[in-house]
N, CA, C and O atoms as a Tripos MOL2 file, in Angstrom:
@<TRIPOS>MOLECULE
protein
  272   271    68     0     0
PROTEIN
NO_CHARGES

@<TRIPOS>ATOM
      1 N          42.5760   29.4070  -40.5680 N.3       1 UNK1
      2 CA         43.6750   29.0770  -41.4290 C.3       1 UNK1
      3 C          43.1090   28.5040  -42.7220 C.2       1 UNK1
      4 O          41.9800   28.0120  -42.7430 O.2       1 UNK1
      5 N          43.8540   28.5620  -43.7570 N.am      2 UNK2
      6 CA         43.3780   28.1260  -45.0720 C.3       2 UNK2
      7 C          42.9740   26.6580  -45.1170 C.2       2 UNK2
      8 O          42.0980   26.2790  -45.8950 O.2       2 UNK2
      9 N          43.6050   25.8280  -44.2860 N.am      3 UNK3
     10 CA         43.2950   24.3940  -44.3040 C.3       3 UNK3
     11 C          42.1010   24.0360  -43.4170 C.2       3 UNK3
     12 O          41.7970   22.8550  -43.2470 O.2       3 UNK3
     13 N          41.4230   25.0340  -42.8520 N.am      4 UNK4
     14 CA         40.2660   24.7780  -42.0010 C.3       4 UNK4
     15 C          40.6070   24.6200  -40.5420 C.2       4 UNK4
     16 O          39.7240   24.3330  -39.7330 O.2       4 UNK4
     17 N          41.8550   24.7980  -40.1820 N.am      5 UNK5
     18 CA         42.2900   24.6980  -38.7900 C.3       5 UNK5
     19 C          42.2950   26.0560  -38.1220 C.2       5 UNK5
     20 O          41.6750   27.0050  -38.6030 O.2       5 UNK5
     21 N          43.0020   26.1370  -37.0080 N.am      6 UNK6
     22 CA         43.0750   27.3850  -36.2570 C.3       6 UNK6
     23 C          44.3550   27.4230  -35.4420 C.2       6 UNK6
     24 O          44.8870   26.3850  -35.0480 O.2       6 UNK6
     25 N          44.8390   28.6270  -35.1950 N.am      7 UNK7
     26 CA         45.9110   28.8540  -34.2300 C.3       7 UNK7
     27 C          45.2370   29.3820  -32.9740 C.2       7 UNK7
     28 O          44.3980   30.2790  -33.0470 O.2       7 UNK7
     29 N          45.6010   28.8280  -31.8200 N.am      8 UNK8
     30 CA         44.9430   29.1760  -30.5640 C.3       8 UNK8
     31 C          45.9890   29.6040  -29.5490 C.2       8 UNK8
     32 O          46.9860   28.9140  -29.3400 O.2       8 UNK8
     33 N          45.7540   30.7460  -28.9210 N.am      9 UNK9
     34 CA         46.6350   31.2660  -27.8870 C.3       9 UNK9
     35 C          45.8640   31.2790  -26.5670 C.2       9 UNK9
     36 O          44.8360   31.9450  -26.4490 O.2       9 UNK9
     37 N          46.3630   30.5450  -25.5850 N.am     10 UNK10
     38 CA         45.7880   30.5640  -24.2510 C.3      10 UNK10
     39 C          46.6640   31.4770  -23.4060 C.2      10 UNK10
     40 O          47.8390   31.1780  -23.1930 O.2      10 UNK10
     41 N          46.1180   32.5730  -22.9260 N.am     11 UNK11
     42 CA         46.8760   33.6100  -22.2270 C.3      11 UNK11
     43 C          46.4070   33.7220  -20.7840 C.2      11 UNK11
     44 O          45.2150   33.8830  -20.5200 O.2      11 UNK11
     45 N          47.3380   33.6380  -19.8640 N.am     12 UNK12
     46 CA         47.0370   33.7940  -18.4440 C.3      12 UNK12
     47 C          47.6090   35.1320  -17.9830 C.2      12 UNK12
     48 O          48.8210   35.2680  -17.8130 O.2      12 UNK12
     49 N          46.7510   36.1010  -17.7860 N.am     13 UNK13
     50 CA         47.1900   37.4180  -17.3280 C.3      13 UNK13
     51 C          47.1990   37.5270  -15.8100 C.2      13 UNK13
     52 O          47.5050   38.5880  -15.2670 O.2      13 UNK13
     53 N          46.8670   36.4420  -15.1220 N.am     14 UNK14
     54 CA         46.7840   36.4430  -13.6660 C.3      14 UNK14
     55 C          48.1190   36.2190  -12.9870 C.2      14 UNK14
     56 O          49.1230   35.9220  -13.6340 O.2      14 UNK14
     57 N          48.1130   36.3690  -11.6540 N.am     15 UNK15
     58 CA         49.3180   36.2100  -10.8480 C.3      15 UNK15
     59 C          49.5370   34.7680  -10.3990 C.2      15 UNK15
     60 O          50.5700   34.4560   -9.8070 O.2      15 UNK15
     61 N          48.5770   33.8870  -10.6730 N.am     16 UNK16
     62 CA         48.6940   32.4730  -10.3100 C.3      16 UNK16
     63 C          48.4730   31.6070  -11.5440 C.2      16 UNK16
     64 O          47.7440   31.9870  -12.4600 O.2      16 UNK16
     65 N          49.1110   30.4410  -11.5570 N.am     17 UNK17
     66 CA         48.9060   29.5070  -12.6500 C.3      17 UNK17
     67 C          47.4760   29.0010  -12.6640 C.2      17 UNK17
     68 O          46.8200   28.9380  -11.6250 O.2      17 UNK17
     69 N          47.0000   28.6430  -13.8410 N.am     18 UNK18
     70 CA         45.6480   28.1020  -13.9480 C.3      18 UNK18
     71 C          45.5270   27.2380  -15.1910 C.2      18 UNK18
     72 O          46.3170   27.3670  -16.1260 O.2      18 UNK18
     73 N          44.5430   26.3650  -15.1970 N.am     19 UNK19
     74 CA         44.2490   25.5640  -16.3750 C.3      19 UNK19
     75 C          43.2260   26.3250  -17.2090 C.2      19 UNK19
     76 O          42.1850   26.7500  -16.7070 O.2      19 UNK19
     77 N          43.5430   26.4900  -18.4960 N.am     20 UNK20
     78 CA         42.6650   27.2070  -19.4140 C.3      20 UNK20
     79 C          42.1970   26.2250  -20.4800 C.2      20 UNK20
     80 O          42.9790   25.4190  -20.9830 O.2      20 UNK20
     81 N          40.9120   26.3010  -20.8190 N.am     21 UNK21
     82 CA         40.3090   25.3990  -21.8010 C.3      21 UNK21
     83 C          39.6400   26.1800  -22.9140 C.2      21 UNK21
     84 O          39.2020   27.3160  -22.7300 O.2      21 UNK21
     85 N          39.5700   25.5430  -24.0720 N.am     22 UNK22
     86 CA         38.8200   26.0920  -25.2010 C.3      22 UNK22
     87 C          38.1420   24.9210  -25.9080 C.2      22 UNK22
     88 O          38.7150   23.8380  -26.0260 O.2      22 UNK22
     89 N          36.9140   25.1510  -26.3780 N.am     23 UNK23
     90 CA         36.2050   24.1020  -27.1100 C.3      23 UNK23
     91 C          36.1850   24.4420  -28.5930 C.2      23 UNK23
     92 O          36.3460   25.5970  -28.9880 O.2      23 UNK23
     93 N          35.9870   23.4180  -29.3960 N.am     24 UNK24
     94 CA         35.9290   23.6260  -30.8440 C.3      24 UNK24
     95 C          34.7300   24.4900  -31.2090 C.2      24 UNK24
     96 O          34.8000   25.2800  -32.1500 O.2      24 UNK24
     97 N          33.6310   24.3470  -30.4730 N.am     25 UNK25
     98 CA         32.4540   25.1890  -30.7260 C.3      25 UNK25
     99 C          32.7750   26.6650  -30.5030 C.2      25 UNK25
    100 O          32.3330   27.5140  -31.2760 O.2      25 UNK25
    101 N          33.5400   26.9840  -29.4540 N.am     26 UNK26
    102 CA         33.9390   28.3690  -29.1970 C.3      26 UNK26
    103 C          34.7730   28.9400  -30.3400 C.2      26 UNK26
    104 O          34.7480   30.1420  -30.6030 O.2      26 UNK26
    105 N          35.5150   28.0540  -31.0170 N.am     27 UNK27
    106 CA         36.3680   28.4750  -32.1300 C.3      27 UNK27
    107 C          35.6570   28.4180  -33.4740 C.2      27 UNK27
    108 O          36.2260   28.8130  -34.4920 O.2      27 UNK27
    109 N          34.4150   27.9290  -33.4890 N.am     28 UNK28
    110 CA         33.6780   27.7910  -34.7370 C.3      28 UNK28
    111 C          34.1660   26.6480  -35.6000 C.2      28 UNK28
    112 O          34.0120   26.6730  -36.8210 O.2      28 UNK28
    113 N          34.7620   25.6310  -34.9610 N.am     29 UNK29
    114 CA         35.3240   24.4990  -35.7080 C.3      29 UNK29
    115 C          34.4530   23.2570  -35.6720 C.2      29 UNK29
    116 O          34.8360   22.2240  -36.2220 O.2      29 UNK29
    117 N          33.2900   23.3320  -35.0380 N.am     30 UNK30
    118 CA         32.3830   22.1840  -35.0090 C.3      30 UNK30
    119 C          32.8880   21.0690  -34.1350 C.2      30 UNK30
    120 O          33.8130   21.2570  -33.3450 O.2      30 UNK30
    121 N          32.2840   19.9040  -34.2730 N.am     31 UNK31
    122 CA         32.5650   18.7900  -33.3840 C.3      31 UNK31
    123 C          33.5060   17.7490  -33.9210 C.2      31 UNK31
    124 O          33.3750   16.5780  -33.5630 O.2      31 UNK31
    125 N          34.4310   18.1060  -34.7460 N.am     32 UNK32
    126 CA         35.3240   17.1070  -35.3420 C.3      32 UNK32
    127 C          36.6120   16.9400  -34.5390 C.2      32 UNK32
    128 O          36.9450   17.7840  -33.7070 O.2      32 UNK32
    129 N          37.3250   15.8610  -34.7880 N.am     33 UNK33
    130 CA         38.6430   15.6600  -34.1950 C.3      33 UNK33
    131 C          39.6650   16.4300  -35.0070 C.2      33 UNK33
    132 O          39.6020   16.4720  -36.2360 O.2      33 UNK33
    133 N          40.6070   17.0390  -34.3060 N.am     34 UNK34
    134 CA         41.6470   17.8300  -34.9630 C.3      34 UNK34
    135 C          43.0120   17.4010  -34.4490 C.2      34 UNK34
    136 O          43.1450   16.9680  -33.3040 O.2      34 UNK34
    137 N          44.0160   17.5230  -35.2920 N.am     35 UNK35
    138 CA         45.3910   17.2570  -34.8680 C.3      35 UNK35
    139 C          45.9360   18.5140  -34.2160 C.2      35 UNK35
    140 O          45.7890   19.6170  -34.7420 O.2      35 UNK35
    141 N          46.5690   18.3330  -33.0560 N.am     36 UNK36
    142 CA         47.1210   19.4780  -32.3390 C.3      36 UNK36
    143 C          48.6360   19.4660  -32.3330 C.2      36 UNK36
    144 O          49.2700   18.4110  -32.3540 O.2      36 UNK36
    145 N          49.1990   20.6620  -32.3050 N.am     37 UNK37
    146 CA         50.6530   20.8110  -32.1860 C.3      37 UNK37
    147 C          50.9450   21.9920  -31.2820 C.2      37 UNK37
    148 O          50.4430   23.0930  -31.5080 O.2      37 UNK37
    149 N          51.7650   21.7650  -30.2490 N.am     38 UNK38
    150 CA         52.1900   22.8310  -29.3550 C.3      38 UNK38
    151 C          53.3050   23.6000  -30.0710 C.2      38 UNK38
    152 O          54.3750   23.0540  -30.3420 O.2      38 UNK38
    153 N          53.0420   24.8560  -30.3670 N.am     39 UNK39
    154 CA         53.9910   25.6390  -31.1590 C.3      39 UNK39
    155 C          55.1870   26.1250  -30.3490 C.2      39 UNK39
    156 O          56.2460   26.3790  -30.9230 O.2      39 UNK39
    157 N          55.0500   26.2610  -29.0420 N.am     40 UNK40
    158 CA         56.1830   26.6890  -28.2080 C.3      40 UNK40
    159 C          57.0870   25.4990  -27.8810 C.2      40 UNK40
    160 O          58.3120   25.6250  -27.8860 O.2      40 UNK40
    161 N          56.4760   24.3400  -27.5960 N.am     41 UNK41
    162 CA         57.2370   23.1380  -27.2230 C.3      41 UNK41
    163 C          57.7000   22.3340  -28.4380 C.2      41 UNK41
    164 O          58.5190   21.4250  -28.3040 O.2      41 UNK41
    165 N          57.1790   22.6660  -29.6270 N.am     42 UNK42
    166 CA         57.5340   21.9600  -30.8690 C.3      42 UNK42
    167 C          57.2310   20.4670  -30.7740 C.2      42 UNK42
    168 O          58.0510   19.6290  -31.1480 O.2      42 UNK42
    169 N          56.0170   20.1440  -30.2600 N.am     43 UNK43
    170 CA         55.6680   18.7250  -30.1790 C.3      43 UNK43
    171 C          54.2170   18.5220  -30.5910 C.2      43 UNK43
    172 O          53.3530   19.3710  -30.3740 O.2      43 UNK43
    173 N          53.9870   17.3560  -31.1960 N.am     44 UNK44
    174 CA         52.6400   16.9820  -31.6060 C.3      44 UNK44
    175 C          51.8390   16.5430  -30.3870 C.2      44 UNK44
    176 O          52.3700   15.9090  -29.4740 O.2      44 UNK44
    177 N          50.5640   16.8860  -30.3860 N.am     45 UNK45
    178 CA         49.6630   16.5410  -29.2930 C.3      45 UNK45
    179 C          48.7090   15.4200  -29.6650 C.2      45 UNK45
    180 O          47.9140   14.9780  -28.8350 O.2      45 UNK45
    181 N          48.7840   14.9510  -30.9200 N.am     46 UNK46
    182 CA         47.9040   13.8860  -31.3790 C.3      46 UNK46
    183 C          46.5280   14.4140  -31.7320 C.2      46 UNK46
    184 O          46.3270   15.6220  -31.8610 O.2      46 UNK46
    185 N          45.5790   13.4940  -31.8870 N.am     47 UNK47
    186 CA         44.1910   13.8590  -32.2050 C.3      47 UNK47
    187 C          43.5010   14.3750  -30.9540 C.2      47 UNK47
    188 O          43.5790   13.7580  -29.8920 O.2      47 UNK47
    189 N          42.8320   15.4990  -31.0820 N.am     48 UNK48
    190 CA         42.1020   16.1120  -29.9800 C.3      48 UNK48
    191 C          40.6310   16.1800  -30.3580 C.2      48 UNK48
    192 O          40.2910   16.5550  -31.4810 O.2      48 UNK48
    193 N          39.7610   15.8180  -29.4260 N.am     49 UNK49
    194 CA         38.3280   15.8020  -29.6940 C.3      49 UNK49
    195 C          37.6100   16.8520  -28.8560 C.2      49 UNK49
    196 O          37.6830   16.8320  -27.6270 O.2      49 UNK49
    197 N          36.9300   17.7510  -29.5150 N.am     50 UNK50
    198 CA         35.9880   18.6920  -28.9040 C.3      50 UNK50
    199 C          36.5930   19.8270  -28.0930 C.2      50 UNK50
    200 O          35.9830   20.8920  -28.0000 O.2      50 UNK50
    201 N          37.8030   19.6360  -27.4860 N.am     51 UNK51
    202 CA         38.3380   20.6800  -26.6120 C.3      51 UNK51
    203 C          39.8230   20.4900  -26.3730 C.2      51 UNK51
    204 O          40.3830   19.4280  -26.6470 O.2      51 UNK51
    205 N          40.4570   21.5440  -25.8530 N.am     52 UNK52
    206 CA         41.8520   21.4830  -25.4360 C.3      52 UNK52
    207 C          41.9840   22.2340  -24.1250 C.2      52 UNK52
    208 O          41.4270   23.3200  -23.9690 O.2      52 UNK52
    209 N          42.7210   21.6590  -23.1820 N.am     53 UNK53
    210 CA         42.9970   22.2860  -21.8910 C.3      53 UNK53
    211 C          44.4840   22.1790  -21.6130 C.2      53 UNK53
    212 O          45.1210   21.1870  -21.9690 O.2      53 UNK53
    213 N          45.0380   23.2050  -20.9720 N.am     54 UNK54
    214 CA         46.4550   23.1750  -20.6210 C.3      54 UNK54
    215 C          46.7030   24.0420  -19.3960 C.2      54 UNK54
    216 O          46.0520   25.0720  -19.2190 O.2      54 UNK54
    217 N          47.6500   23.6240  -18.5410 N.am     55 UNK55
    218 CA         48.0640   24.5020  -17.4550 C.3      55 UNK55
    219 C          48.8880   25.6480  -18.0550 C.2      55 UNK55
    220 O          49.7580   25.4280  -18.8980 O.2      55 UNK55
    221 N          48.6000   26.8630  -17.6090 N.am     56 UNK56
    222 CA         49.3140   28.0400  -18.1230 C.3      56 UNK56
    223 C          49.9060   28.7870  -16.9240 C.2      56 UNK56
    224 O          49.1880   29.1470  -15.9900 O.2      56 UNK56
    225 N          51.1960   29.0120  -16.9600 N.am     57 UNK57
    226 CA         51.9030   29.6850  -15.8710 C.3      57 UNK57
    227 C          51.4110   31.1280  -15.7160 C.2      57 UNK57
    228 O          50.8230   31.6860  -16.6430 O.2      57 UNK57
    229 N          51.6500   31.7310  -14.5490 N.am     58 UNK58
    230 CA         51.2780   33.1370  -14.3710 C.3      58 UNK58
    231 C          51.9400   34.0110  -15.4430 C.2      58 UNK58
    232 O          53.1380   33.8850  -15.6950 O.2      58 UNK58
    233 N          51.1830   34.8690  -16.0540 N.am     59 UNK59
    234 CA         51.6580   35.7600  -17.1220 C.3      59 UNK59
    235 C          52.2620   34.9800  -18.2880 C.2      59 UNK59
    236 O          53.1200   35.4950  -19.0060 O.2      59 UNK59
    237 N          51.8180   33.7510  -18.4740 N.am     60 UNK60
    238 CA         52.3500   32.8830  -19.5120 C.3      60 UNK60
    239 C          51.3610   32.6350  -20.6350 C.2      60 UNK60
    240 O          50.2070   33.0610  -20.5780 O.2      60 UNK60
    241 N          51.8350   31.9390  -21.6560 N.am     61 UNK61
    242 CA         50.9950   31.5810  -22.7960 C.3      61 UNK61
    243 C          51.2530   30.1390  -23.2080 C.2      61 UNK61
    244 O          52.3330   29.5950  -22.9780 O.2      61 UNK61
    245 N          50.2460   29.5340  -23.8190 N.am     62 UNK62
    246 CA         50.3620   28.2620  -24.5270 C.3      62 UNK62
    247 C          49.7650   28.5210  -25.8910 C.2      62 UNK62
    248 O          48.6490   29.0320  -25.9910 O.2      62 UNK62
    249 N          50.4920   28.1760  -26.9480 N.am     63 UNK63
    250 CA         49.9740   28.3910  -28.3070 C.3      63 UNK63
    251 C          49.9940   27.0680  -29.0530 C.2      63 UNK63
    252 O          51.0070   26.3710  -29.1040 O.2      63 UNK63
    253 N          48.8410   26.7430  -29.6310 N.am     64 UNK64
    254 CA         48.7400   25.4970  -30.3910 C.3      64 UNK64
    255 C          48.1830   25.7690  -31.7730 C.2      64 UNK64
    256 O          47.5010   26.7680  -32.0050 O.2      64 UNK64
    257 N          48.4870   24.8620  -32.6850 N.am     65 UNK65
    258 CA         47.8790   24.8590  -34.0140 C.3      65 UNK65
    259 C          46.9640   23.6450  -34.0760 C.2      65 UNK65
    260 O          47.3390   22.5500  -33.6570 O.2      65 UNK65
    261 N          45.7700   23.8480  -34.5980 N.am     66 UNK66
    262 CA         44.8000   22.7690  -34.7910 C.3      66 UNK66
    263 C          44.5680   22.5850  -36.2740 C.2      66 UNK66
    264 O          44.2890   23.5500  -36.9860 O.2      66 UNK66
    265 N          44.6790   21.3560  -36.7450 N.am     67 UNK67
    266 CA         44.4980   21.0690  -38.1770 C.3      67 UNK67
    267 C          43.5620   19.8800  -38.3640 C.2      67 UNK67
    268 O          43.5570   18.9350  -37.5740 O.2      67 UNK67
    269 N          42.7650   19.9550  -39.4440 N.am     68 UNK68
    270 CA         41.8590   18.8300  -39.7370 C.3      68 UNK68
    271 C          42.6180   17.5460  -40.0560 C.2      68 UNK68
    272 O          42.0020   16.5140  -40.3220 O.2      68 UNK68
@<TRIPOS>BOND
     1     1     2 1
     2     2     3 1
     3     3     4 2
     4     3     5 am
     5     5     6 1
     6     6     7 1
     7     7     8 2
     8     7     9 am
     9     9    10 1
    10    10    11 1
    11    11    12 2
    12    11    13 am
    13    13    14 1
    14    14    15 1
    15    15    16 2
    16    15    17 am
    17    17    18 1
    18    18    19 1
    19    19    20 2
    20    19    21 am
    21    21    22 1
    22    22    23 1
    23    23    24 2
    24    23    25 am
    25    25    26 1
    26    26    27 1
    27    27    28 2
    28    27    29 am
    29    29    30 1
    30    30    31 1
    31    31    32 2
    32    31    33 am
    33    33    34 1
    34    34    35 1
    35    35    36 2
    36    35    37 am
    37    37    38 1
    38    38    39 1
    39    39    40 2
    40    39    41 am
    41    41    42 1
    42    42    43 1
    43    43    44 2
    44    43    45 am
    45    45    46 1
    46    46    47 1
    47    47    48 2
    48    47    49 am
    49    49    50 1
    50    50    51 1
    51    51    52 2
    52    51    53 am
    53    53    54 1
    54    54    55 1
    55    55    56 2
    56    55    57 am
    57    57    58 1
    58    58    59 1
    59    59    60 2
    60    59    61 am
    61    61    62 1
    62    62    63 1
    63    63    64 2
    64    63    65 am
    65    65    66 1
    66    66    67 1
    67    67    68 2
    68    67    69 am
    69    69    70 1
    70    70    71 1
    71    71    72 2
    72    71    73 am
    73    73    74 1
    74    74    75 1
    75    75    76 2
    76    75    77 am
    77    77    78 1
    78    78    79 1
    79    79    80 2
    80    79    81 am
    81    81    82 1
    82    82    83 1
    83    83    84 2
    84    83    85 am
    85    85    86 1
    86    86    87 1
    87    87    88 2
    88    87    89 am
    89    89    90 1
    90    90    91 1
    91    91    92 2
    92    91    93 am
    93    93    94 1
    94    94    95 1
    95    95    96 2
    96    95    97 am
    97    97    98 1
    98    98    99 1
    99    99   100 2
   100    99   101 am
   101   101   102 1
   102   102   103 1
   103   103   104 2
   104   103   105 am
   105   105   106 1
   106   106   107 1
   107   107   108 2
   108   107   109 am
   109   109   110 1
   110   110   111 1
   111   111   112 2
   112   111   113 am
   113   113   114 1
   114   114   115 1
   115   115   116 2
   116   115   117 am
   117   117   118 1
   118   118   119 1
   119   119   120 2
   120   119   121 am
   121   121   122 1
   122   122   123 1
   123   123   124 2
   124   123   125 am
   125   125   126 1
   126   126   127 1
   127   127   128 2
   128   127   129 am
   129   129   130 1
   130   130   131 1
   131   131   132 2
   132   131   133 am
   133   133   134 1
   134   134   135 1
   135   135   136 2
   136   135   137 am
   137   137   138 1
   138   138   139 1
   139   139   140 2
   140   139   141 am
   141   141   142 1
   142   142   143 1
   143   143   144 2
   144   143   145 am
   145   145   146 1
   146   146   147 1
   147   147   148 2
   148   147   149 am
   149   149   150 1
   150   150   151 1
   151   151   152 2
   152   151   153 am
   153   153   154 1
   154   154   155 1
   155   155   156 2
   156   155   157 am
   157   157   158 1
   158   158   159 1
   159   159   160 2
   160   159   161 am
   161   161   162 1
   162   162   163 1
   163   163   164 2
   164   163   165 am
   165   165   166 1
   166   166   167 1
   167   167   168 2
   168   167   169 am
   169   169   170 1
   170   170   171 1
   171   171   172 2
   172   171   173 am
   173   173   174 1
   174   174   175 1
   175   175   176 2
   176   175   177 am
   177   177   178 1
   178   178   179 1
   179   179   180 2
   180   179   181 am
   181   181   182 1
   182   182   183 1
   183   183   184 2
   184   183   185 am
   185   185   186 1
   186   186   187 1
   187   187   188 2
   188   187   189 am
   189   189   190 1
   190   190   191 1
   191   191   192 2
   192   191   193 am
   193   193   194 1
   194   194   195 1
   195   195   196 2
   196   195   197 am
   197   197   198 1
   198   198   199 1
   199   199   200 2
   200   199   201 am
   201   201   202 1
   202   202   203 1
   203   203   204 2
   204   203   205 am
   205   205   206 1
   206   206   207 1
   207   207   208 2
   208   207   209 am
   209   209   210 1
   210   210   211 1
   211   211   212 2
   212   211   213 am
   213   213   214 1
   214   214   215 1
   215   215   216 2
   216   215   217 am
   217   217   218 1
   218   218   219 1
   219   219   220 2
   220   219   221 am
   221   221   222 1
   222   222   223 1
   223   223   224 2
   224   223   225 am
   225   225   226 1
   226   226   227 1
   227   227   228 2
   228   227   229 am
   229   229   230 1
   230   230   231 1
   231   231   232 2
   232   231   233 am
   233   233   234 1
   234   234   235 1
   235   235   236 2
   236   235   237 am
   237   237   238 1
   238   238   239 1
   239   239   240 2
   240   239   241 am
   241   241   242 1
   242   242   243 1
   243   243   244 2
   244   243   245 am
   245   245   246 1
   246   246   247 1
   247   247   248 2
   248   247   249 am
   249   249   250 1
   250   250   251 1
   251   251   252 2
   252   251   253 am
   253   253   254 1
   254   254   255 1
   255   255   256 2
   256   255   257 am
   257   257   258 1
   258   258   259 1
   259   259   260 2
   260   259   261 am
   261   261   262 1
   262   262   263 1
   263   263   264 2
   264   263   265 am
   265   265   266 1
   266   266   267 1
   267   267   268 2
   268   267   269 am
   269   269   270 1
   270   270   271 1
   271   271   272 2
@<TRIPOS>SUBSTRUCTURE
     1 UNK1         2 RESIDUE 1 A UNK
     2 UNK2         6 RESIDUE 1 A UNK
     3 UNK3        10 RESIDUE 1 A UNK
     4 UNK4        14 RESIDUE 1 A UNK
     5 UNK5        18 RESIDUE 1 A UNK
     6 UNK6        22 RESIDUE 1 A UNK
     7 UNK7        26 RESIDUE 1 A UNK
     8 UNK8        30 RESIDUE 1 A UNK
     9 UNK9        34 RESIDUE 1 A UNK
    10 UNK10       38 RESIDUE 1 A UNK
    11 UNK11       42 RESIDUE 1 A UNK
    12 UNK12       46 RESIDUE 1 A UNK
    13 UNK13       50 RESIDUE 1 A UNK
    14 UNK14       54 RESIDUE 1 A UNK
    15 UNK15       58 RESIDUE 1 A UNK
    16 UNK16       62 RESIDUE 1 A UNK
    17 UNK17       66 RESIDUE 1 A UNK
    18 UNK18       70 RESIDUE 1 A UNK
    19 UNK19       74 RESIDUE 1 A UNK
    20 UNK20       78 RESIDUE 1 A UNK
    21 UNK21       82 RESIDUE 1 A UNK
    22 UNK22       86 RESIDUE 1 A UNK
    23 UNK23       90 RESIDUE 1 A UNK
    24 UNK24       94 RESIDUE 1 A UNK
    25 UNK25       98 RESIDUE 1 A UNK
    26 UNK26      102 RESIDUE 1 A UNK
    27 UNK27      106 RESIDUE 1 A UNK
    28 UNK28      110 RESIDUE 1 A UNK
    29 UNK29      114 RESIDUE 1 A UNK
    30 UNK30      118 RESIDUE 1 A UNK
    31 UNK31      122 RESIDUE 1 A UNK
    32 UNK32      126 RESIDUE 1 A UNK
    33 UNK33      130 RESIDUE 1 A UNK
    34 UNK34      134 RESIDUE 1 A UNK
    35 UNK35      138 RESIDUE 1 A UNK
    36 UNK36      142 RESIDUE 1 A UNK
    37 UNK37      146 RESIDUE 1 A UNK
    38 UNK38      150 RESIDUE 1 A UNK
    39 UNK39      154 RESIDUE 1 A UNK
    40 UNK40      158 RESIDUE 1 A UNK
    41 UNK41      162 RESIDUE 1 A UNK
    42 UNK42      166 RESIDUE 1 A UNK
    43 UNK43      170 RESIDUE 1 A UNK
    44 UNK44      174 RESIDUE 1 A UNK
    45 UNK45      178 RESIDUE 1 A UNK
    46 UNK46      182 RESIDUE 1 A UNK
    47 UNK47      186 RESIDUE 1 A UNK
    48 UNK48      190 RESIDUE 1 A UNK
    49 UNK49      194 RESIDUE 1 A UNK
    50 UNK50      198 RESIDUE 1 A UNK
    51 UNK51      202 RESIDUE 1 A UNK
    52 UNK52      206 RESIDUE 1 A UNK
    53 UNK53      210 RESIDUE 1 A UNK
    54 UNK54      214 RESIDUE 1 A UNK
    55 UNK55      218 RESIDUE 1 A UNK
    56 UNK56      222 RESIDUE 1 A UNK
    57 UNK57      226 RESIDUE 1 A UNK
    58 UNK58      230 RESIDUE 1 A UNK
    59 UNK59      234 RESIDUE 1 A UNK
    60 UNK60      238 RESIDUE 1 A UNK
    61 UNK61      242 RESIDUE 1 A UNK
    62 UNK62      246 RESIDUE 1 A UNK
    63 UNK63      250 RESIDUE 1 A UNK
    64 UNK64      254 RESIDUE 1 A UNK
    65 UNK65      258 RESIDUE 1 A UNK
    66 UNK66      262 RESIDUE 1 A UNK
    67 UNK67      266 RESIDUE 1 A UNK
    68 UNK68      270 RESIDUE 1 A UNK
């Protein structure tokens, strides 16, 4: 994103729910703290450090925005 953040989609294509994680290094965002916002739930997640994890329903998605 233009502000140095990222939009992240966690997709569970499986038949069972699972916790899915992503690290800032995997996204190329380095080791800084970022502000998170759940785009489906319309709620702020606060400052997140190094990684984000969320339970994702079967065939479900979680989408967040990360901003510096």
